[in-house]
C-alpha positions in Angstrom: 0.0 -0.1 -0.1 2.8 2.5 1.1 4.4 1.6 -2.5 1.3 2.1 -4.3 0.8 5.8 -2.4 4.4 6.6 -3.5 4.0 5.9 -7.1 0.8 7.9 -7.1 3.0 10.4 -5.6 5.2 10.4 -8.4 2.9 9.9 -11.3 1.4 13.3 -9.8 4.5 15.3 -9.9 5.1 14.1 -13.2 1.7 14.7 -14.7 2.1 18.3 -12.9 5.2 19.3 -14.8 4.2 18.1 -17.9 0.6 18.9 -18.1 0.1 21.7 -15.4 3.1 23.8 -16.0 3.1 25.7 -19.4 5.9 24.3 -21.2 8.8 27.1 -22.2 9.0 27.7 -25.9 12.8 27.1 -25.9 12.2 23.5 -24.6 11.1 20.6 -26.8 8.4 18.3 -25.4 10.7 15.7 -24.9 12.7 17.8 -22.7 9.7 19.0 -20.8 8.6 15.2 -20.3 12.5 14.5 -19.2 12.0 17.5 -16.7 8.9 16.0 -15.1 10.4 12.5 -15.1 13.7 13.7 -13.3 11.8 16.1 -10.6 9.6 12.9 -9.9 12.7 10.8 -9.4 14.2 13.5 -6.9 10.8 13.3 -5.1 11.0 9.6 -5.2 14.6 9.8 -3.6 13.1 11.6 -0.5 9.8 9.2 0.0 11.6 6.1 -1.4 8.7 3.9 -2.8 11.6 1.9 -3.9 15.1 1.8 -3.1 16.9 4.6 -4.8 19.0 2.5 -7.1 15.7 0.8 -8.6 13.9 4.2 -8.9 16.9 5.6 -10.8 16.9 2.9 -13.4 13.2 2.8 -13.8 13.5 6.5 -14.7 16.6 5.7 -17.3 14.3 3.3 -18.9 11.5 5.2 -18.9 13.3 8.2 -20.4 14.4 6.3 -23.4 10.0 6.0 -24.1 9.1 9.7 -23.1 12.5 11.5 -22.8 13.6 11.6 -26.3 16.7 9.4 -25.4 17.7 6.4 -27.0 18.3 3.3 -24.8 21.8 3.3 -25.9 21.7 7.0 -24.9 20.0 6.4 -21.3 22.4 4.0 -20.3 25.6 6.0 -21.3 26.0 7.2 -17.7 27.6 3.5 -16.7 30.4 4.2 -18.9 31.1 7.3 -17.3 34.5 7.2 -15.5 33.5 9.0 -12.4 30.6 6.2 -11.6 33.5 3.6 -12.0 35.6 5.6 -9.5 32.8 5.6 -6.9 32.4 2.0 -7.4 36.4 1.2 -7.1 36.5 3.5 -3.8 33.8 1.3 -2.4 36.0 -1.7 -3.4 39.0 -0.1 -1.5 37.0 0.7 1.8 36.0 -2.9 1.9 39.3 -3.6 2.1 40.0 -0.9 4.6 37.4 -2.1 7.0 38.1 -5.8 6.3 41.9 -5.6 7.1 41.1 -3.5 10.3 43.3 -0.8 9.0 40.3 1.9 9.1 39.9 0.9 12.9 43.5 0.9 13.8 43.7 4.4 12.3 40.9 5.5 14.5 42.6 3.9 17.7 45.8 5.6 16.9 44.0 9.1 17.3 42.2 8.1 20.3 45.5 6.7 21.9 47.2 10.1 21.2 44.7 12.6 21.9 42.1 10.8 24.0 42.9 12.0 27.4 40.1 14.5 27.7 36.5 14.3 26.5 37.0 17.1 24.0 40.4 15.4 22.8 38.6 12.3 22.3 35.9 14.2 20.3 38.7 15.7 18.2 40.4 12.4 18.0 37.3 10.9 16.6 36.9 13.9 14.3 40.3 13.3 12.7 40.1 9.8 12.4 36.9 10.6 10.2 38.7 13.1 8.3 41.7 10.6 7.3 39.2 7.9 6.5 37.0 10.3 4.4 39.8 10.1 1.7 39.8 6.8 1.3 35.8 5.6 2.3 33.2 7.2 0.2 30.4 6.2 2.4 29.9 8.6 5.8 27.4 5.6 6.8 30.2 3.1 6.6 32.5 5.3 8.2 30.9 7.0 10.8 28.7 4.1 11.8 30.5 1.2 11.1 34.1 2.5 12.4 33.5 5.3 14.6 30.5 5.0 16.4 31.3 1.6 18.0 34.6 3.3 19.3 32.8 6.1 20.6 30.3 3.8 22.2 32.9 1.7 23.6 34.7 4.7 25.5 31.2 6.1 26.8 30.3 2.7 28.5 34.0 2.4 29.6 33.0 5.4 32.0 29.5 4.0 32.6 27.9 6.4 30.3 24.7 4.7 28.8 21.5 5.9 27.4 19.4 7.3 29.7 20.4 9.0 33.4 24.0 8.4 32.6 24.0 9.8 29.4 25.3 13.3 30.3 28.5 11.8 31.7 30.2 11.6 28.5 28.3 10.0 25.8 25.6 12.4 25.0 28.6 15.0 24.3 30.3 12.4 22.0 27.3 11.3 20.2 26.6 14.9 18.9 30.2 16.3 18.4 31.2 13.0 16.4 28.2 13.1 14.1 28.6 17.2 13.9 32.2 16.6 12.8 31.1 14.1 9.8 28.9 16.6 8.4 32.5 18.5 7.8 34.8 15.6 6.7 31.7 14.4 4.2 32.8 17.5 2.1 36.5 18.0 2.9 37.2 15.0 0.2 35.8 14.4 -3.1 35.7 10.8 -1.6 33.7 11.8 1.7 30.7 10.8 0.4 29.1 9.8 -3.0 27.5 12.5 -4.2 30.4 14.7 -3.9 31.2 12.8 -7.4 27.7 13.9 -9.0 28.6 17.3 -7.8 32.4 16.9 -9.6 30.5 15.7 -12.7 27.8 18.6 -12.7 30.1 21.4 -12.1 32.2 19.7 -15.2 29.0 20.2 -17.4 28.8 23.9 -16.0 32.7 24.1 -17.5 34.5 23.7 -14.0 37.0 20.9 -13.2 37.1 19.7 -9.7 40.0 17.2 -9.2 40.8 15.5 -6.0 43.6 17.7 -5.2 42.0 20.5 -6.1 39.0 19.9 -3.9 41.2 19.0 -0.9 43.3 22.5 -1.2 40.3 24.3 -1.2 38.6 22.8 1.8 41.4 22.0 4.2 41.9 25.4 5.9 37.7 26.2 6.4 37.3 22.3 7.3 39.9 22.1 9.9 38.6 25.6 11.3 35.0 23.6 11.3 36.3 20.7 12.9 38.2 22.8 15.5 35.2 24.9 16.5 32.2 23.0 16.1 32.8 20.2 18.8 33.9 23.0 21.0 30.4 24.4 20.5 29.0 21.0 21.0 31.1 20.8 24.3 29.5 24.3 25.5 25.9 23.8 24.8 26.0 20.0 26.0 29.0 19.9 28.3 29.9 16.1 29.9 30.3 15.8 33.5 33.5 14.0 32.8 36.1 16.5 31.3 39.2 13.9 31.6 39.2 10.7 30.2 42.8 9.0 30.8 41.1 5.3 30.2 39.8 6.2 26.8 43.6 6.4 25.6 44.5 3.5 27.7 41.4 1.6 26.0 42.7 2.7 22.7 46.5 1.6 23.6 45.0 -1.7 24.8 43.0 -2.5 21.4 45.9 -1.3 19.6 48.1 -4.1 21.5 45.5 -6.6 20.8 45.5 -5.9 17.1 49.6 -6.7 17.0 51.7 -4.8 14.5 50.7 -4.1 10.8 49.8 -7.0 9.0 51.0 -7.7 5.7 47.4 -6.7 4.1 47.5 -3.7 5.8 51.1 -2.9 4.6 49.9 -3.8 1.0 46.9 -1.6 1.3 48.8 1.4 2.7 51.2 1.1 -0.2 48.5 0.5 -2.6 46.6 3.7 -1.6 49.6 6.1 -1.4 50.5 5.3 -4.8 46.9 5.9 -6.2 46.8 9.3 -4.4 50.0 10.1 -6.0 48.7 9.5 -9.5 45.6 11.3 -8.7 47.9 14.1 -8.2 49.7 14.0 -11.2 46.8 13.0 -13.2 46.7 16.1 -15.0 50.3 16.0 -15.7 50.1 12.5 -16.9 47.1 13.0 -19.1 45.3 9.9 -17.1 41.5 10.1 -16.0 41.6 9.5 -12.1 39.9 6.5 -12.1 42.4 4.4 -14.0 45.1 4.4 -11.2 41.9 3.6 -8.7 41.4 0.8 -11.0 45.0 -0.4 -11.2 44.8 -0.2 -7.4 41.8 -2.6 -7.1 43.6 -5.0 -9.3 46.9 -5.2 -7.0 44.5 -5.8 -4.3 43.0 -8.6 -6.1 46.4 -10.0 -7.4 47.9 -10.2 -3.9 44.6 -11.6 -2.2 43.9 -8.4 -0.1 40.8 -8.5 -1.8 38.9 -11.7 -3.2 37.2 -12.0 -5.9 33.8 -12.6 -4.3 34.6 -9.2 -2.2 33.7 -7.5 -5.6 30.2 -9.0 -6.9 29.5 -8.8 -2.8 30.0 -5.1 -2.1 26.2 -4.6 -2.7 26.2 -0.9 -1.2 28.7 -0.1 -4.1 26.8 -1.4 -6.8 23.8 -0.1 -5.7 25.3 3.2 -5.8 26.5 2.4 -9.0 23.2 2.2 -10.6 21.5 5.2 -8.9 24.7 7.5 -9.8 25.0 6.4 -13.2 21.5 6.9 -14.0 21.2 10.0 -11.9 24.3 11.6 -13.8 22.9 10.5 -17.4 19.1 12.3 -16.3 21.0 15.4 -15.3 23.2 15.7 -18.4 19.9 14.9 -20.5 18.3 18.0 -18.7 21.4 20.1 -19.5 21.1 19.1 -23.2 17.8 19.9 -23.4 18.2 23.5 -22.2 16.2 23.0 -19.2 18.8 24.2 -16.6 19.5 27.3 -19.0 15.9 28.2 -19.3 15.5 28.0 -15.6 18.6 30.2 -14.7 17.4 32.7 -17.4 13.8 33.1 -15.9 15.2 33.3 -12.3 17.7 36.0 -13.5 15.1 38.1 -15.0 12.8 37.6 -11.8 16.1 39.4 -9.9 17.5 41.5 -12.2 17.5 44.0 -9.7 20.2 42.5 -7.9 23.9 42.4 -8.3 25.6 39.0 -8.2 26.9 39.6 -4.5 23.3 40.1 -3.4 22.0 37.3 -5.3 24.7 34.8 -4.0 23.9 35.9 -0.4 20.4 35.1 -0.5 21.0 31.7 -2.6 23.2 30.7 0.0 20.9 31.2 2.8 18.2 29.8 0.7 20.4 26.7 -0.3 21.8 25.9 3.4 18.5 26.0 5.4 16.4 24.3 2.6 18.3 21.1 4.0 15.9 21.0 7.0 13.3 19.4 4.1 15.9 16.8 2.8 17.0 13.4 4.7 19.7 13.4 1.9 22.7 15.5 0.9 22.6 13.6 -2.7 18.6 14.8 -2.9 19.6 18.2 -1.9 22.7 18.5 -4.0 20.8 17.0 -7.3 17.6 19.2 -7.1 19.5 22.8 -6.2 23.0 22.5 -7.1 22.8 22.8 -11.0 19.8 25.1 -10.7 21.3 27.4 -8.1 24.7 27.3 -9.9 23.1 28.5 -13.4 21.4 31.2 -11.9 24.5 32.7 -10.4 26.4 32.4 -13.4 23.8 33.9 -15.6 24.2 36.8 -13.0 27.9 36.9 -13.5 29.1 35.4 -10.1 32.6 33.7 -10.5 32.4 30.0 -11.4 34.9 28.5 -9.0 33.4 30.1 -6.1 30.0 29.3 -6.8 30.8 25.6 -7.3 32.6 25.3 -4.4 30.3 27.0 -2.1 27.3 24.9 -3.1 29.5 21.6 -3.2 30.5 21.9 0.7 27.6 23.7 1.9 25.3 20.5 0.7 27.4 18.5 3.0 27.7 20.9 6.1 24.0 21.3 6.1 23.4 18.0 7.0 24.5 19.3 10.4 20.9 21.0 11.1 18.9 17.7 11.8 18.8 14.2 13.3 17.9 13.0 9.8 20.3 15.1 7.5 22.5 12.4 5.9 22.9 8.7 6.7 24.9 8.5 9.7 22.3 10.9 11.5 19.6 8.7 12.5 22.4 6.0 13.1 23.7 8.0 16.0 20.6 9.6 17.1 19.3 5.7 17.7 21.8 5.6 20.1 19.4 7.3 22.6 21.8 9.6 24.2 21.2 12.8 22.8 17.3 14.5 23.3 15.9 15.9 20.0 15.7 19.2 21.3 19.4 19.4 22.2 20.1 17.9 18.8 18.4 20.6 16.9 19.8 23.4 19.1 23.5 22.2 18.5 22.5 21.9 14.8 20.9 25.3 14.5 24.3 26.9 15.9 26.7 24.6 14.5 25.3 25.5 11.4 25.8 29.2 12.0 29.2 28.7 12.8 29.8 26.6 9.5 28.2 29.2 7.4 30.5 31.8 8.9 33.4 30.1 8.8 33.2 29.0 5.3 31.8 32.5 3.7 34.8 34.2 5.8 38.0 32.3 6.0 36.8 30.0 3.2 36.0 32.5 0.8 39.4 34.2 1.8 41.4 31.3 1.5 40.2 30.5 -1.9 40.7 34.2 -3.0 44.6 33.2 -2.3 44.5 29.9 -4.5 43.1 32.0 -7.5 39.6 30.0 -7.2 37.8 33.4 -8.0 
């Protein structure tokens, strides 16, 4: 019944767009039908009458019937190198988790900096920041690696959901989650829709690379990682300020793990090599997906990955399906001139504003619109290309606009307990009351906006981005 109602809503969205809204003359009928199909898919990604991959695959097939694409054109997104790069990142992240290297990295940070409650929060945030350069799922990182350590340290001090939550666990859960929203945007591999943003930016004529991404994010990102856990400390202070047992716990866990094993050494070497070729990719004239694919081949040849791990990586293949399809649908809209027409109409409506004023307005709308989204991907797909087109039409610097909307989509997930995949996982632990979660989210949101639009803009000016 729920699935039927969900599909009825999507059909209604499609019909409203195609038959209820006058079609602009510059857009052909098939392009307008593709617009209706795309918007219905975006709504479906929020309401989820079907899993996201199945829904997007259905839209891809329908685009060949009503959207003016041949089936070969509709499926072309699955040959895109970015789509394969995302899939490969999931294979590498599987190896990181399976070998224990990811957990070892997190424990090393806790052992070094975990002697105070704020230090534990910073160490777990730093762990997630490092792992975000290798694991493209913030749910896998924050839920599968960081959360068990945070929970174990909380329980070590007798801090459980309920009466004892305030000892340590309540602070740790909200501080770590807020940090995840920052680290998800700091790397292109921080979470999967960052790759989608990369391709949408490329369609607009601006190239993002893994190196340029981290160069742009490192200064405002580190500032946010310093400030936001401190805000969580002030608004939701733990009863325990000193946590020497946390450092001892991490040391004990590392001792039990023993020295780095052969698979971990191989994985470290492979990843370092892949990153080196990512940095040199432009000079060498190779796509960034090539060294990543070769890296996976080395992991297979050395036994760090088994072949069964490849088809068994269900999360990666699910992302492959929806990402490749969604990318092609978005490209189809761009080819049909829909984005350009939208931008021209908005620019005409707001013609009295210069681009700086328009930019400030769109930043606030774009950021706080995330109260209506339970997914960074849905937010980015529905608003990134449209808002970018509007600002470019108004004369805004393309680099400034691209990086702003890329990073703010991730940062805005801090607002609610459903903002991105790890949010419900952490909230469900039962440590943080809903009122406190939203209070800290609201203050952290303001802090992130200030940091990224002041220090961030200034840093990008020094880098020559605008």
